[in-house]
ZAROFI-833879 format. One record per atom (N, C-alpha, C, O): y, x, z; residue in three letters. Coordinates in steps of 0.05 Angstrom, whole numbers, plus 5000, padded with zeros to 4 digits. Last residue first. Layout:
REM residues N
YXZala ...
END
This chain:
REM residues 224
498550475428unk 497850735416unk 497850735386unk 497350935373unk 500149955439unk 501350175454unk 500750445442unk 502350635446unk 501849505384unk 499849645402unk 501249875416unk 503249975406unk 505249325348unk 505449195374unk 503449315394unk 503449245417unk 508549805306unk 506149675316unk 506749535342unk 508449625357unk 510550285261unk 511350025274unk 508749885281unk 506949845264unk 511550985265unk 509750765262unk 511050515274unk 512350525294unk 512951645239unk 513651405253unk 511651185247unk 510251185227unk 510952335247unk 512452125234unk 512951885251unk 513451915275unk 509552855266unk 507752695249unk 509252485233unk 508952455209unk 512753115302unk 511553275281unk 509653125262unk 508353235245unk 511652585348unk 512852845343unk 511253005322unk 508853035324unk 512351955330unk 510252145336unk 511252415328unk 511652475304unk 515451355353unk 515751625341unk 513451805350unk 512751815373unk 515450655338unk 514450885354unk 514751145338unk 514451155314unk 517650015345unk 517950255330unk 517350495347unk 518450535369unk 516949625386unk 515349615362unk 515449875347unk 513349955335unk 516549465453unk 517749645434unk 515949675410unk 513549745413unk 517548925493unk 515549035475unk 517049205453unk 518549095438unk 522448785516unk 520548945531unk 518449075513unk 517749305517unk 528748845482unk 526048725484unk 524148915499unk 524249155497unk 533449055465unk 533548845485unk 530848705489unk 530748475498unk 531949465427unk 533549525451unk 533349305472unk 533049375496unk 529149385379unk 527649415404unk 529349415430unk 528349365451unk 532649305335unk 530249155338unk 529049155366unk 528048945375unk 537149645339unk 537549365331unk 535049195338unk 535348955345unk 534850125355unk 537050015371unk 537349715364unk 537849555382unk 531350225313unk 530250185340unk 532350045358unk 531749875374unk 534950305272unk 533150075271unk 532050015299unk 531849785307unk 537450775289unk 539050535286unk 537250285285unk 537950075297unk 533051125289unk 534551075314unk 536150815312unk 536150645331unk 531951125235unk 529951025254unk 531250955280unk 530650745292unk 536551375216unk 536051095209unk 533950965227unk 534150735233unk 535651875240unk 538151725246unk 537751425240unk 538451255255unk 531052055217unk 530951985245unk 533451835254unk 533351675273unk 532952175167unk 531151955169unk 531051865199unk 531051625204unk 535952625162unk 537352395172unk 535552145173unk 536451925180unk 532853025141unk 533953075168unk 535552835178unk 536452835201unk 531652875089unk 529652835109unk 530852865137unk 529752745156unk 537352525060unk 535652755064unk 533852715088unk 534352545105unk 540452115012unk 539052125038unk 537252375039unk 535752425020unk 542252114960unk 543852234981unk 542352285007unk 542952475021unk 540151874916unk 539152134923unk 540552264946unk 540152504952unk 538451174924unk 540151394915unk 538951654924unk 536851654937unk 533950814917unk 536650734925unk 538750924917unk 540750854904unk 529151034904unk 530550884882unk 533350794891unk 534950714874unk 527051244949unk 528351434931unk 529851284909unk 531651404896unk 524151004988unk 526850904984unk 528451074964unk 530851054962unk 519251254990unk 519250964987unk 522050854981unk 522250634971unk 520451784999unk 519351704972unk 519551404968unk 520051314946unk 521951755052unk 523951835032unk 523051745004unk 524651644989unk 516951635074unk 519151445078unk 521351505056unk 522351315044unk 514052085062unk 513151835051unk 515451625053unk 515751465034unk 516952465091unk 516752495062unk 515952225049unk 517052145029unk 516052315144unk 518652285133unk 518652305102unk 520252165089unk 509751945150unk 511452175154unk 514152135139unk 514451945124unk 506951415188unk 507951515162unk 509951735166unk 511651715183unk 501651145221unk 503751345223unk 504451445195unk 502751535180unk 500350455222unk 499750715210unk 502150895214unk 504450815210unk 501749945237unk 499650075252unk 498750345240unk 496750455249unk 504049755172unk 503949715200unk 501449845212unk 499349865200unk 506349825122unk 504450025131unk 504050005162unk 503650205175unk 510149445118unk 507949435099unk 505749635106unk 503449615096unk 513549635157unk 512049395162unk 509749355142unk 507749235149unk 515650095132unk 514150125157unk 512449875162unk 510149895170unk 518249855089unk 516150055084unk 514450075109unk 511950085108unk 522049545115unk 520049415098unk 517749605094unk 515449515095unk 525049955140unk 523549765156unk 521449625140unk 519149595149unk 527350205095unk 525550355113unk 523850165130unk 521450215133unk 530349795073unk 528249915057unk 526250065075unk 523850055070unk 533949675116unk 532049475106unk 529749605091unk 527449535096unk 536750155118unk 535250055141unk 533149855133unk 530849865142unk 539150145068unk 537250355074unk 535550275098unk 533150325099unk 542549685072unk 540449705050unk 538349905057unk 535949855053unk 542949465141unk 544049585117unk 541849615096unk 539549565103unk 541748825173unk 540949105166unk 542549205142unk 543349045124unk 542148365226unk 543248465201unk 542548765197unk 542648925216unk 537747905252unk 538748175255unk 539748265228unk 538248255208unk 537147275285unk 537447425260unk 538747695266unk 540547725283unk 532247075329unk 534947165327unk 535247335302unk 533747535299unk 526946965337unk 528546755324unk 531446825322unk 533146665314unk 524847455353unk 525047235373unk 527047025364unk 528646925379unk 528247715300unk 526547785322unk 527047575344unk 529347535352unk 528747715229unk 529047575254unk 527247705275unk 524947775269unk 531947865168unk 530247955190unk 530947795215unk 533247745222unk 531947765097unk 532947695123unk 530947785144unk 528447785140unk 531047745042unk 532047995054unk 533247945082unk 535248065089unk 528647335016unk 531347285024unk 532747535037unk 535147535042unk 523747615007unk 525047454986unk 528047414992unk 529747464974unk 521947835053unk 522648015031unk 523847875007unk 524948004989unk 523247715117unk 522847565093unk 523747735070unk 526147785067unk 520247925176unk 521948015154unk 521247855129unk 518947845121unk 520047845245unk 519347725219unk 521347805198unk 523747765200unk 517347955308unk 519048065287unk 518147965260unk 515847995253unk 513847845347unk 515947645342unk 518047745322unk 520147625320unk 508548175316unk 509348045341unk 511447825335unk 510947645319unk 510548225252unk 509248375273unk 510348275299unk 512748285304unk 510448025184unk 510747955212unk 509248135230unk 506848195225unk 513247875123unk 511948085138unk 512548035168unk 514848005176unk 512947485068unk 513547475096unk 511947685111unk 509447685110unk 511247645017unk 514047575020unk 514947545050unk 517247555056unk 505947745008unk 507547965018unk 510447885024unk 511948045034unk 503247344985unk 502547395012unk 504447605025unk 504647625050unk 505347334933unk 505447094949unk 505047154978unk 506247034996unk 504147854916unk 506947774917unk 507147524935unk 509047514951unk 498547834915unk 499848024933unk 502747934937unk 503847954959unk 497647464875unk 496747404902unk 498147584922unk 498947494943unk 499847754832unk 500947494840unk 500147414868unk 501847324884unk 496448194831unk 499248234836unk 500647974844unk 502347974862unk 491647944817unk 491848074843unk 494748124850unk 495548094874unk 492947784765unk 492147584785unk 492547704813unk 493647574831unk 493848274740unk 496148094744unk 495447874764unk 497247784779unk 488548464739unk 490648614754unk 492948424760unk 494048414782unk 486348104704unk 485348114732unk 487348254750unk 487848184773unk 488948234657unk 489247964668unk 488447954698unk 489747824714unk 487048754650unk 489948704654unk 490448434666unk 492048404684unk 481648644640unk 482448794664unk 485348754670unk 486048714693unk 482148364591unk 481048234615unk 481848374640unk 482548244660unk 484348764559unk 485948524564unk 484848364588unk 486348244604unk 480049134556unk 482549204570unk 484148954577unk 485248934599unk 473448944570unk 475748914552unk 478348974568unk 478648864590unk 468249404590unk 470049174595unk 472249174574unk 472849384562unk 461249574599unk 463849614587unk 465649364590unk 464549144593unk 462649484669unk 462849644645unk 460649564625unk 458449504634unk 465348924705unk 463049094697unk 463649234671unk 465049134653unk 469648864760unk 469348824731unk 467149024722unk 467249254729unk 472048524818unk 470348724805unk 470148664775unk 470448434767unk 476348444875unk 475248354849unk 473548584838unk 473548804849unk 477348644925unk 478548384918unk 477348264892unk 477348024888unk 473048954973unk 474248944946unk 475248654940unk 474148464950unk 470448965021unk 473348925021unk 474648924994unk 477048894993unk 465048965023unk 466349215031unk 469449185032unk 470749365043unk 463948475002unk 463548505031unk 464848765041unk 465548785064unk 464748574948unk 466548394962unk 466348424992unk 468348415006unk 460348924937unk 463149004932unk 465148844949unk 466848944962unk 456048584950unk 456448834965unk 459348924962unk 460649004981unk 456448204910unk 456848124938unk 457448364955unk 459048354973unk 455148534866unk 457748404867unk 458448314896unk 460648354905unk 449948674878unk 451948874876unk 454748764879unk 456448874892unk 447348164876unk 447348324900unk 449548534901unk 450848574921unk 448048014822unk 449447874843unk 449548034869unk 451648024883unk 448848584778unk 447148394793unk 448848264815unk 450848374825unk 451548964749unk 452548684747unk 450748484761unk 450948244757unk 453949614744unk 452049434757unk 453249154755unk 455649104760unk 457849934727unk 456049854706unk 454049654717unk 452549524702unk 464449794754unk 461649864757unk 459949774733unk 460549574720unk 470349804790unk 469149834764unk 466249924768unk 465750104784unk 474149374833unk 471949564829unk 471049564800unk 470849354787unk 480549324855unk 478749224833unk 476649434828unk 477349664820unk 484049174912unk 482149364900unk 480449224879unk 479149024886unk 490549114940unk 488348994925unk 486749214911unk 487749394899unk 491949415003unk 492449414974unk 490049294959unk 487749354965unk 491549455058unk 490949195046unk 491349185015unk 491248975004unk 488949885104unk 490549875080unk 489649625064unk 487349595058unk 485949985150unk 487849755150unk 489749755126unk 491849635127unk 481950345148unk 484650445154unk 486850235153unk 489150295156unk 477850035129unk 477750115157unk 480450225166unk 481150195190unk 479350015075unk 479649765092unk 479549835121unk 480849705137unk 478250545061unk 480950435057unk 481350185075unk 483450155087unk 472850565073unk 474650725089unk 477550625085unk 479150635104unk 470750225032unk 470350165061unk 472350305078unk 473450195097unk 472350494986unk 473250224991unk 473050155021unk 474850045033unk 469550984992unk 472550974990unk 473550704997unk 475450675013unk 464250814991unk 465350935016unk 468450935016unk 469650885036unk 463950624938unk 463250454961unk 464650554986unk 465950395001unk 465251084908unk 467050854909unk 466450664932unk 468350544943unk 463251684945unk 463151494923unk 465051254928unk 466351234949unk 466452314957unk 465252074968unk 465351854946unk 467251844931unk 466052724898unk 466552694927unk 465252444938unk 463052374929unk 467052344837unk 466552594851unk 467252554881unk 468852384888unk 463951694827unk 466151884825unk 465452134840unk 463452144855unk 461851094815unk 460751364812unk 463051564806unk 463851584783unk 465550654818unk 463450704839unk 462650994838unk 462651134859unk 472750624810unk 469950644799unk 468050714822unk 468850824842unk 478150224822unk 476250414835unk 473550404822unk 472150204824unk 484750134822unk 482450094805unk 480450304812unk 480950544808unk 489249824865unk 487550054862unk 485149974844unk 483849784849unk 496149614865unk 493249564859unk 491849834858unk 492950034850unk 500749814887unk 500549524883unk 497649434877unk 496949214884unk 501150324937unk 500350234911unk 500349924910unk 500049794931unk 504450754972unk 504350464972unk 503750354944unk 505550304928unk 500651314997unk 502551194978unk 502250884978unk 500150784984unk 496751435035unk 499351565036unk 501451425020unk 503751405028unk 492051185027unk 493151165054unk 495951275056unk 497451225075unk 490951324974unk 491151044981unk 492450995008unk 493750795013unk 490651884978unk 492851764963unk 493251474971unk 495451374974unk 485751935008unk 488352045018unk 490751915004unk 492651835018unk 482151694973unk 482551585000unk 485151685012unk 486651525024unk 482552034929unk 483251754926unk 483851624953unk 485751474957unk 480452504950unk 483252494943unk 484252204940unk 486452144948unk 475152324955unk 476652414979unk 479652414973unk 481252334991unk 473652194902unk 473851994922unk 475352074947unk 476851904958unk 476852414843unk 475452484868unk 475952274889unk 478152184894unk 479852354800unk 476952334795unk 475452354821unk 472952324821unk 486051994793unk 484352194806unk 481452144799unk 480651914794unk 492751824778unk 490051844769unk 488552054784unk 489552274788unk 497951344780unk 496751584791unk 493851584785unk 492551374785unk 502751024739unk 499951084744unk 499551354758unk 500651554751unk 506750454733unk 506750744740unk 503950804750unk 502850664766unk 506850004677unk 505950074704unk 506250374708unk 506050534689unk 508149824626unk 510249904644unk 509349934673unk 510949904691unk 504149794590unk 504949544603unk 506949584625unk 507449404641unk 503350314579unk 504650164558unk 505449884568unk 507249754556unk 500550444624unk 503250544622unk 504750394600unk 507250354602unk 495750204611unk 497350084633unk 500250194633unk 502050044640unk 493950524569unk 494350244565unk 496150124586unk 497849954580unk 493651044592unk 495350994569unk 496050694566unk 498350614562unk 489850944633unk 492551044639unk 494550984616unk 496750884621unk 485350784604unk 486650604624unk 489550694629unk 491350524630unk 484351244574unk 484750984561unk 486250794579unk 488050654571unk 483451624614unk 485651654595unk 486351394581unk 488751334578unk 478851404637unk 481251444653unk 483651474635unk 485751354641unk 475151424595unk 475951164606unk 478551184621unk 480351014619unk 474951984588unk 475751804566unk 476751534576unk 478751434567unk 473252184638unk 475952244628unk 476852064605unk 479252014603unk 470551884690unk 470051904661unk 472851944648unk 474451764648unk 472151804741unk 471452074734unk 470652104705unk 470252334695unk 477351454772unk 475351444751unk 474751724741unk 476551874734unk 481951084799unk 479951274809unk 477551264790unk 475951074792unk 488750964795unk 486250944780unk 484351164790unk 485051394791unk 493650594826unk 491950834829unk 489350784814unk 487950584819unk 500050364804unk 497150324806unk 495750594809unk 496450794796unk 506050034816unk 504650284817unk 501650234821unk 500850094839unk 511749754787unk 509149704798unk 507449964795unk 507350084774unk 
END
């Protein structure tokens, strides 16, 4: 499980990083809102812990832009503000939860686990148009017809579907499947994309997998 912490207070950031790593989470840490926005759109995090007062664009803007980019990663906001108005503002921006400073680590950990359970429940079925991937049974159907995939094809497709409507580059794809083995190289990513396109799109008018020269790949039912 991978978590992005966006916090400019070095003591709090260090405390959170140490505590969450002890709970076996993988942690990325940044103090800057612009970098946080880039990381959130580039990497597949399981949760984002986002402070309001940070360097660069503030947490409000980061949250809004993450949601505008169609990134659905759960966001837990950190703030010293505890008025109802502020809490409503956070939620309206697209945050999934909030916790006020100072906070107890065990409470934050419990809230993270709640978001992870919700994410797991909603993420087991990924669907785009008539393409449906069940991440629990590892089965794929298009127009109710089952399609068999190899392990690498499945991993790449799942990554694309979790990032639907977004162009992802080859490096991001490689990073997403690096746990399978070290044999795959960037120059063969297009081979796996070709195989997926042949299995998924060949006999259908609506083409879902799209290639963007020098940029990467995207799965979407939209034309652009």
